[in-house]
C-alpha positions as CSV (number, residue, x, y, z in Angstrom):
1,M,0.0,0.1,-0.1
2,G,2.8,2.3,0.4
3,G,3.5,5.4,2.5
4,P,4.1,5.8,6.5
5,G,2.4,3.5,8.5
6,S,1.8,1.1,5.7
7,G,3.4,-1.8,7.4
8,L,0.7,-1.2,10.2
9,L,-2.3,-1.2,7.4
10,E,-0.6,-4.4,5.7
11,Q,-0.7,-6.2,9.1
12,V,-4.2,-5.0,9.6
13,L,-5.5,-6.0,6.2
14,A,-3.7,-9.4,6.3
15,L,-5.2,-10.2,9.8
16,L,-8.8,-9.3,8.6
17,V,-8.3,-11.5,5.3
18,Q,-7.7,-14.1,8.4
19,G,-11.0,-13.4,9.6
20,L,-9.9,-12.0,12.7
21,L,-12.2,-9.6,14.8
22,Y,-11.1,-5.9,15.1
23,K,-10.6,-6.7,18.9
24,Q,-8.5,-9.8,18.3
25,I,-6.5,-7.6,15.4
26,G,-5.5,-4.9,18.4
27,Q,-4.7,-7.8,20.8
28,H,-2.5,-9.1,18.5
29,L,-0.7,-6.0,17.1
30,G,-0.9,-4.5,20.5
31,V,-2.9,-1.1,19.5
32,S,-6.6,0.0,21.0
33,L,-9.4,-1.3,19.0
34,A,-9.7,2.6,18.1
35,T,-6.6,2.3,16.3
36,V,-7.7,-0.7,14.5
37,R,-10.8,0.6,13.4
38,T,-9.0,3.9,12.1
39,Y,-6.2,1.5,10.3
40,A,-9.4,-0.1,9.1
41,Q,-11.1,2.7,7.5
42,R,-7.7,3.9,6.0
43,I,-7.6,0.5,4.0
44,Y,-11.4,0.5,2.8
45,E,-10.7,4.2,1.4
46,K,-7.5,2.9,-0.2
47,L,-8.9,0.0,-2.0
48,Q,-12.2,2.0,-2.7
49,V,-14.4,-0.2,-0.7
50,H,-17.0,0.3,2.3
51,T,-17.2,-2.9,4.1
52,R,-14.7,-5.5,5.4
53,T,-15.8,-8.4,3.1
54,E,-15.2,-6.1,0.0
55,A,-12.0,-5.2,1.2
56,V,-10.7,-8.8,1.6
57,V,-12.2,-9.8,-1.6
58,K,-10.8,-7.0,-3.4
59,F,-7.3,-7.7,-1.8
60,L,-7.5,-11.5,-2.9
61,Q,-8.7,-10.6,-6.5
62,K,-5.7,-8.6,-6.7
63,E,-3.2,-11.1,-4.6
64,F,-4.7,-14.3,-6.9
65,G,-6.1,-13.3,-10.0
66,P,-5.4,-13.6,-13.3
67,G,-2.1,-12.4,-13.8
68,S,-0.5,-12.6,-10.4
69,P,2.2,-15.2,-9.2
70,G,-0.2,-17.0,-7.2
71,Y,-2.6,-17.6,-9.8
72,P,-2.8,-21.3,-11.4
73,A,-1.5,-21.0,-14.9
74,D,-4.0,-23.8,-15.6
75,F,-7.2,-22.2,-14.8
76,R,-9.7,-21.9,-17.5
77,T,-11.6,-18.7,-17.4
78,T,-14.1,-20.2,-19.9
79,R,-16.9,-22.7,-19.4
80,P,-16.5,-26.1,-21.1
81,Q,-19.0,-26.6,-23.9
């Protein structure tokens, strides 16, 4: 994501992807619930989404979508006929 504090943003996003609650994320990172909420909001703004689910989906699409290193080379996007 880049910029100051981006390491914490990326950590929060990674924990959101794992399904942790804000409270659990705060405990894991040693920050307050308010801090987690602030960082989550910044993540949503950067990803141009409104919810945690949208953020996770968008992140996973970027990480594992076509053209990404983790995308299966033999994945077929067309339906069999």
